[in-house]
C-alpha positions as CSV (number, residue, x, y, z in Angstrom):
1,M,-111.8,228.3,286.2
2,S,-108.9,226.7,284.5
3,D,-105.5,225.2,285.6
4,V,-102.2,226.3,284.1
5,T,-98.4,225.2,284.6
6,V,-96.1,227.9,286.0
7,R,-92.6,228.0,286.6
8,C,-91.1,230.0,289.7
9,P,-88.9,232.9,288.4
10,Y,-86.6,232.1,291.7
11,C,-85.9,228.4,291.9
12,S,-87.5,227.3,288.6
13,H,-90.0,224.9,290.2
14,E,-93.0,224.0,288.2
15,Q,-96.6,223.7,289.7
16,V,-100.2,223.6,288.3
17,V,-102.1,226.5,289.7
18,A,-105.9,227.7,289.1
19,T,-106.6,230.9,287.4
20,A,-109.8,232.6,287.6
21,G,-110.6,232.0,284.1
22,D,-109.8,235.5,282.8
23,Y,-106.5,237.7,282.0
24,R,-106.4,239.2,285.5
25,P,-102.9,238.7,287.2
26,F,-102.5,236.9,290.5
27,Y,-100.1,235.8,292.9
28,V,-98.4,232.2,293.3
29,N,-96.6,231.1,296.2
30,C,-93.8,228.7,295.0
31,A,-94.7,225.1,296.5
32,Q,-90.6,224.6,296.3
33,C,-89.1,227.8,297.7
34,S,-92.2,229.6,299.3
35,R,-91.5,233.0,297.4
36,R,-94.4,234.8,295.8
37,F,-94.3,235.9,292.3
38,I,-97.0,236.9,289.8
39,A,-98.6,234.9,287.2
40,E,-100.5,236.9,284.1
41,P,-102.5,234.8,281.8
42,A,-102.1,236.0,278.2
43,Q,-103.4,234.9,274.9
44,S,-100.3,233.3,274.2
45,G,-99.5,231.7,277.7
46,V,-98.7,233.0,281.2
47,L,-96.5,235.8,281.9
48,I,-94.4,235.3,285.0
49,Y,-93.0,238.1,286.9
50,R,-90.8,238.3,290.3
51,E,-92.5,240.4,292.9
52,G,-91.4,243.9,292.5
53,E,-90.5,243.5,288.9
54,A,-93.9,243.8,287.1
55,P,-95.6,246.8,285.7
56,C,-98.3,248.2,287.8
57,C,-101.0,246.9,285.4
58,S,-99.5,243.5,285.9
59,D,-99.2,243.6,289.7
60,P,-102.4,242.8,291.5
61,E,-102.1,244.9,294.1
62,C,-100.8,247.9,292.4
63,R,-103.8,247.2,289.9
64,E,-106.2,247.2,292.5
65,T,-105.1,250.7,293.9
66,E,-104.8,252.3,290.5
67,M,-108.5,251.2,289.4
68,G,-109.8,251.9,292.7
69,S,-108.7,255.5,292.9
70,S,-110.2,256.3,289.3
71,G,-111.4,259.7,290.5
72,D,-114.9,258.9,291.3
73,D,-115.1,261.5,294.1
């Protein structure tokens, strides 16, 4: 695990959050405005998305759904 500093895309509040130590996107609840957004670790830093604006591969719920239904029936 590692810590990264992220800035809320809604209110610009800066906070430190823990990552899983890989490149999986995760949800962050802003400590200031309580809105949820997505943080995705990348090689050059952390990408930030508002909820509902991230591509499917960067949205943890969408990503789980897509990878879970890969046709292993």
